[in-house]
ZAMARGU-4260 file (C-alpha; in steps of 0.2 Angstrom, whole numbers, plus 5000, padded with zeros to 4 digits):
<rodrens>
0) 5923/5360/4780 | 5930/5345/4790 | 5920/5339/4804 | 5929/5337/4821 | 5926/5329/4837
5) 5925/5347/4845 | 5908/5349/4836 | 5901/5334/4845 | 5905/5340/4862 | 5891/5346/4873
10) 5887/5364/4871 | 5877/5366/4888 | 5885/5364/4905 | 5871/5371/4915 | 5855/5381/4912
15) 5860/5391/4897 | 5867/5386/4880 | 5886/5389/4877 | 5898/5377/4887 | 5909/5393/4890
20) 5896/5402/4901 | 5899/5391/4916 | 5915/5382/4912 | 5931/5380/4923 | 5946/5383/4911
25) 5963/5377/4916 | 5978/5387/4910 | 5993/5377/4905 | 6010/5386/4903 | 6019/5373/4891
30) 6036/5377/4897 | 6032/5372/4915 | 6019/5358/4914 | 6027/5342/4909 | 6043/5338/4899
35) 6042/5322/4889 | 6060/5322/4882 | 6071/5326/4896 | 6077/5343/4890 | 6071/5352/4905
40) 6058/5361/4895 | 6039/5356/4895 | 6032/5352/4878 | 6016/5346/4869 | 6019/5328/4872
45) 6021/5331/4890 | 6004/5340/4890 | 5996/5326/4881 | 6002/5313/4893 | 5994/5323/4908
50) 5977/5327/4900 | 5970/5312/4911 | 5975/5322/4927 | 5966/5337/4921 | 5950/5326/4917
55) 5951/5319/4934 | 5953/5336/4941 | 5937/5341/4934 | 5940/5355/4923 | 5930/5358/4906
60) 5943/5366/4895 | 5962/5369/4894 | 5970/5385/4888 | 5987/5383/4881 | 6000/5397/4882
65) 6010/5400/4866 | 6018/5386/4858 | 6022/5394/4841 | 6038/5395/4832 | 6048/5409/4841
70) 6065/5415/4845 | 6058/5415/4863 | 6063/5433/4868 | 6047/5434/4878 | 6043/5416/4882
75) 6034/5413/4865 | 6024/5429/4865 | 6036/5434/4851 | 6029/5424/4837 | 6039/5421/4821
80) 6026/5409/4812 | 6008/5408/4818 | 6005/5391/4810 | 6021/5382/4815 | 6025/5374/4832
85) 6042/5379/4840 | 6054/5364/4840 | 6056/5365/4859 | 6038/5360/4861 | 6036/5347/4847
90) 6028/5348/4830 | 6010/5352/4822 | 6007/5333/4824 | 6009/5334/4842 | 5997/5350/4843
95) 5985/5340/4833 | 5987/5325/4845 | 5984/5336/4861 | 5968/5343/4853 | 5961/5326/4847
100) 5965/5317/4864 | 5958/5331/4874 | 5941/5330/4864 | 5941/5311/4867 | 5942/5315/4885
105) 5928/5328/4884 | 5940/5342/4887 | 5941/5357/4875 | 5957/5366/4869 | 5959/5385/4869
110) 5975/5391/4860 | 5984/5408/4864 | 5984/5420/4850 | 5996/5435/4850 | 5989/5448/4837
115) 5996/5465/4844 | 6014/5461/4840 | 6025/5447/4832 | 6043/5442/4833 | 6056/5453/4824
120) 6060/5436/4815 | 6043/5436/4807 | 6045/5435/4788 | 6035/5451/4785 | 6046/5461/4797
125) 6063/5454/4791 | 6058/5458/4773 | 6052/5476/4779 | 6069/5479/4785 | 6078/5472/4770
130) 6067/5483/4758 | 6070/5499/4768 | 6060/5515/4769 | 6045/5516/4757 | 6043/5497/4758
135) 6025/5492/4757 | 6028/5480/4770 | 6033/5493/4782 | 6015/5499/4782 | 6010/5483/4791
140) 6020/5489/4806 | 6022/5506/4814 | 6038/5513/4806 | 6041/5532/4808 | 6054/5545/4806
145) 6062/5551/4821 | 6061/5568/4829 | 6075/5581/4830 | 6086/5588/4816 | 6094/5572/4813
150) 6079/5561/4817 | 6088/5554/4832 | 6074/5555/4844 | 6060/5543/4845 | 6044/5548/4836
155) 6034/5551/4852 | 6036/5549/4871 | 6028/5532/4872 | 6037/5520/4884 | 6038/5500/4883
160) 6029/5490/4896 | 6045/5482/4899 | 6054/5498/4902 | 6064/5510/4891 | 6057/5519/4875
165) 6043/5510/4864 | 6053/5514/4849 | 6069/5506/4841 | 6079/5514/4827 | 6085/5503/4813
170) 6100/5506/4802 | 6092/5516/4789 | 6086/5528/4802 | 6068/5525/4804 | 6060/5519/4820
175) 6047/5505/4823 | 6035/5504/4838 | 6035/5490/4851 | 6024/5492/4866 | 6034/5477/4873
180) 6052/5470/4870 | 6062/5477/4855 | 6060/5460/4848 | 6041/5462/4847 | 6036/5474/4834
185) 6018/5479/4835 | 6007/5476/4820 | 5998/5490/4811 | 5980/5485/4812 | 5974/5499/4800
190) 5982/5489/4786 | 5970/5476/4778 | 5983/5463/4775 | 5986/5462/4794 | 5967/5459/4796
195) 5966/5447/4782 | 5981/5437/4789 | 5973/5435/4806 | 5957/5429/4800 | 5967/5416/4790
200) 5976/5411/4806 | 5960/5409/4816 | 5953/5397/4802 | 5969/5387/4802 | 5968/5383/4820
205) 5948/5381/4820 | 5951/5368/4806 | 5963/5359/4817 | 5949/5358/4830 | 5954/5372/4842
210) 5938/5377/4853 | 5943/5395/4854 | 5957/5408/4857 | 5964/5417/4872 | 5968/5434/4864
215) 5984/5442/4871 | 5984/5461/4873 | 5967/5461/4866 | 5965/5480/4871 | 5981/5485/4862
220) 5979/5482/4843 | 5972/5500/4838 | 5982/5515/4842 | 5975/5533/4843 | 5977/5543/4827
225) 5993/5552/4825 | 6001/5542/4839 | 5999/5557/4851 | 6012/5559/4865 | 6008/5552/4882
230) 6014/5568/4890 | 6019/5561/4907 | 6034/5551/4914 | 6024/5538/4924 | 6030/5521/4921
235) 6017/5510/4912 | 6011/5494/4919 | 6006/5478/4909 | 5992/5475/4922 | 5986/5493/4926
240) 5971/5502/4922 | 5978/5519/4915 | 5969/5528/4901 | 5982/5527/4887 | 5983/5532/4868
245) 5988/5514/4863 | 5976/5504/4874 | 5957/5501/4874 | 5954/5511/4858 | 5936/5510/4851
250) 5943/5504/4835 | 5947/5487/4842 | 5929/5483/4842 | 5927/5482/4823 | 5941/5469/4823
255) 5932/5457/4835 | 5916/5459/4826 | 5925/5452/4810 | 5932/5438/4821 | 5916/5433/4828
260) 5909/5431/4811 | 5923/5419/4808 | 5920/5409/4824 | 5902/5408/4821 | 5906/5399/4804
265) 5911/5384/4815 | 5900/5372/4824 | 5903/5368/4842 | 5903/5385/4851 | 5921/5391/4847
270) 5925/5406/4858 | 5935/5421/4859 | 5942/5426/4876 | 5949/5444/4878 | 5965/5448/4889
275) 5959/5466/4890 | 5966/5478/4903 | 5954/5492/4904 | 5950/5506/4916 | 5934/5499/4922
280) 5922/5483/4921 | 5911/5493/4910 | 5924/5496/4897 | 5928/5477/4898 | 5910/5473/4894
285) 5911/5482/4878 | 5922/5468/4871 | 5908/5456/4875 | 5893/5463/4866 | 5883/5449/4857
290) 5893/5452/4840 | 5910/5452/4848 | 5919/5441/4860 | 5913/5428/4872 | 5923/5431/4888
295) 5935/5443/4895 | 5947/5440/4910 | 5941/5449/4926 | 5957/5458/4931 | 5947/5470/4942
300) 5943/5454/4953 | 5960/5448/4952 | 5967/5464/4959 | 5955/5465/4974 | 5963/5462/4990
305) 5958/5450/5004 | 5944/5461/5011 | 5926/5456/5012 | 5919/5473/5008 | 5931/5475/4993
310) 5927/5458/4986 | 5908/5461/4987 | 5911/5477/4978 | 5921/5469/4965 | 5909/5454/4963
315) 5894/5466/4961 | 5903/5478/4949 | 5908/5463/4938 | 5890/5455/4937 | 5883/5472/4934
320) 5894/5476/4920 | 5892/5460/4911 | 5873/5458/4913 | 5868/5471/4900 | 5878/5463/4886
325) 5872/5446/4891 | 5890/5439/4894 | 5896/5428/4908 | 5907/5435/4921 | 5924/5427/4923
330) 5934/5425/4939 | 5953/5422/4941 | 5965/5422/4955 | 5982/5419/4946 | 5990/5417/4929
335) 6007/5418/4921 | 6009/5437/4923 | 6005/5439/4941 | 6012/5434/4958 | 6003/5418/4963
340) 5989/5422/4975 | 5996/5411/4989 | 6010/5424/4991 | 5999/5439/4986 | 5988/5435/5001
345) 6002/5435/5014 | 6012/5419/5010 | 6015/5405/5022 | 6001/5396/5032 | 5990/5413/5031
350) 5992/5414/5013 | 5988/5396/5009 | 5972/5397/5020 | 5966/5413/5011 | 5970/5405/4994
355) 5960/5390/4998 | 5946/5400/5004 | 5947/5411/4989 | 5946/5396/4978 | 5929/5391/4985
360) 5923/5409/4984 | 5928/5409/4965 | 5920/5392/4961 | 5904/5397/4969 | 5901/5412/4959
365) 5891/5413/4943 | 5900/5412/4927 | 5917/5405/4922 | 5932/5402/4932 | 5950/5401/4927
370) 5963/5390/4936 | 5982/5393/4933 | 5992/5377/4934 | 5999/5373/4951 | 5986/5383/4960
375) 5977/5367/4963 | 5992/5362/4973 | 5993/5377/4983 | 6010/5383/4975 | 6017/5399/4982
380) 6027/5412/4971 | 6045/5407/4970 | 6054/5423/4975 | 6072/5418/4977 | 6077/5414/4960
385) 6095/5417/4956 | 6097/5432/4944 | 6106/5421/4931 | 6092/5408/4928 | 6079/5422/4925
390) 6072/5424/4908 | 6058/5438/4910 | 6063/5451/4898 | 6057/5465/4910 | 6069/5459/4923
395) 6084/5465/4912 | 6076/5482/4908 | 6080/5497/4918 | 6065/5505/4926 | 6055/5490/4918
400) 6042/5480/4927 | 6047/5471/4943 | 6053/5456/4933 | 6046/5444/4944 | 6035/5434/4932
405) 6048/5420/4932 | 6042/5416/4950 | 6025/5410/4944 | 6032/5400/4930 | 6043/5387/4939
410) 6038/5370/4933 | 6025/5362/4944 | 6029/5346/4954 | 6021/5329/4950 | 6030/5316/4961
415) 6045/5311/4971 | 6056/5319/4984 | 6068/5327/4974 | 6068/5340/4960 | 6062/5339/4946
420) 6048/5330/4955 | 6042/5320/4940 | 6042/5335/4928 | 6054/5326/4917 | 6070/5317/4917
425) 6082/5331/4913 | 6080/5344/4927 | 6069/5360/4924 | 6072/5376/4916 | 6069/5386/4932
430) 6074/5378/4948 | 6060/5371/4960 | 6061/5374/4978 | 6065/5359/4990 | 6049/5361/4999
435) 6039/5357/4984 | 6041/5339/4987 | 6027/5339/4999 | 6016/5349/4987 | 6017/5337/4972
440) 6002/5329/4964 | 6007/5312/4971 | 6010/5319/4988 | 5993/5327/4989 | 5982/5314/4980
445) 5971/5304/4993 | 5975/5317/5007 | 5958/5324/5012 | 5967/5339/5019 | 5977/5343/5004
450) 5973/5358/4992 | 5972/5346/4977 | 5958/5336/4985 | 5949/5352/4990 | 5949/5358/4972
455) 5944/5340/4966 | 5930/5340/4978 | 5924/5358/4974 | 5924/5354/4955 | 5915/5338/4958
460) 5901/5347/4967 | 5901/5361/4955 | 5897/5349/4941 | 5884/5340/4951 | 5874/5356/4956
465) 5865/5367/4943 | 5865/5382/4955 | 5884/5384/4954 | 5890/5392/4938 | 5873/5396/4932
470) 5865/5413/4931 | 5871/5431/4933 | 5867/5436/4951 | 5870/5432/4969 | 5858/5434/4984
475) 5868/5442/4998 | 5864/5437/5016 | 5866/5446/5031 | 5883/5442/5039 | 5895/5448/5052
480) 5908/5461/5047 | 5922/5454/5037 | 5911/5439/5032 | 5904/5437/5014 | 5888/5426/5013
485) 5877/5423/4998 | 5864/5411/4992 | 5862/5403/4975 | 5847/5392/4975 | 5848/5380/4989
490) 5867/5383/4990 | 5875/5395/5002 | 5894/5401/5002 | 5901/5410/5017 | 5919/5417/5018
495) 5927/5423/5033 | 5941/5435/5028 | 5946/5440/5045 | 5960/5432/5055 | 5949/5427/5069
500) 5935/5414/5071 | 5918/5422/5068 | 5901/5416/5074 | 5885/5417/5063 | 5870/5406/5062
505) 5873/5391/5051 | 5863/5393/5034 | 5862/5374/5032 | 5872/5358/5031 | 5891/5359/5028
510) 5895/5353/5010 | 5914/5358/5010 | 5926/5368/5020 | 5942/5376/5015 | 5951/5374/5031
515) 5950/5366/5048 | 5933/5368/5056 | 5934/5380/5070 | 5923/5370/5082 | 5918/5352/5078
520) 5903/5353/5089 | 5897/5370/5083 | 5897/5373/5064 | 5891/5391/5067 | 5909/5396/5071
525) 5918/5400/5055 | 5937/5398/5055 | 5949/5412/5052 | 5952/5415/5033 | 5940/5400/5029
530) 5926/5397/5017 | 5912/5385/5019 | 5900/5378/5006 | 5882/5374/5013 | 5867/5365/5008
535) 5854/5378/5012
</rodrens>
């Protein structure tokens, strides 16, 4: 097996083996990060050119959303070829260059893998359509006859996450299952050829030097036997926690045990990260048993509102659930599928203040943290995109999701006072707001009051202190109502979630503050919606 630079990167970031246990991982959405060729679309060469920025920011790894060959019916989550790069992003050589240069900078690369479904332009699916009913290739998907005398009704009552039936009828009369868009047929993971193919895909990217995989819809691969009716009309939610016959089935765990065997063949701590929407933190923990995956996104925390009691409950529940399986808890505030947290927390000055405080809270907790591109700039959701520029498939489906995912995918600003703000020389595929000139990387760099410099300072302190990131517990301290306070070694974090200043005894010397100090002469007064890091 070829030796890669990834094998030589350090595998311990704190007190326990495994770089991933305490890592800060930055999500890059390739369409919207940096455009190198002026076509208005971000690409791999753009990412490569901006890797030094990520190194300076202070993250440990970079997660790349899909860049595979795809018709782009769902922004690349409809994959036609898992071993090829879509021409809009570059070539396999460009992907190799990103991985190698990242490793030279001491950054790891996690690639997105989409195993629940593929594109209807995937060669397997195209051949299955050509060969018709009875084709062995149809067994690799979920083809079924319809219901009713003429088979004109779907095989069951399942609905697509994007709205409408989860079944589409083809010309020969059979129906195929797609939990997402019709252009995204679901694989049948009961078929050994599907399992063999994805183990081969894992090895392809591991051989290229990838440090791990973020697994899209990790909870969806196995469907309940017989594909039983759901039995209700409630619209499904991509980011919900419903108990469903096609999500979080126990059979998925055998798949991830086989994947773990592959990952463990490679040096350098290669990891699997589950996007697993489950009914509870305890169910999520099942994906992280010692012989399965390494991390799972903590959506229960992401969905918690700006409330001290609710946040404390989510933190305790998350840590308690992960402890029995020995897995690190992960913390995340935003990603490419949800409204940016500046806007979720109220928008404007209030939303930004809460978002900055939430960042310090997240980065003070034990485990691994995920940063979505642009959150370090304090970017809000873009809520006023014209209908004609939207590309989220759920936007075009009656009774589908809210269709607002485009608003968190607008290309980020790098420099300049006019769009596209250094994103590239040819505009941007989604329009950027005029007020983003003041939020660019260039505008914020060197400004001690900026959100970017807050993130840089927090990540620097986190790297320097062994008590941040490490461990699996926090020591809660007494605090006024609406305030979170916890100790980790000689470090203390306090977070005031109220809209008013709150007095409490200062637990030490101030290290970092997310907002304006309420009273310069009295560090015991916590500003409204403000977090403070203390040397205890």
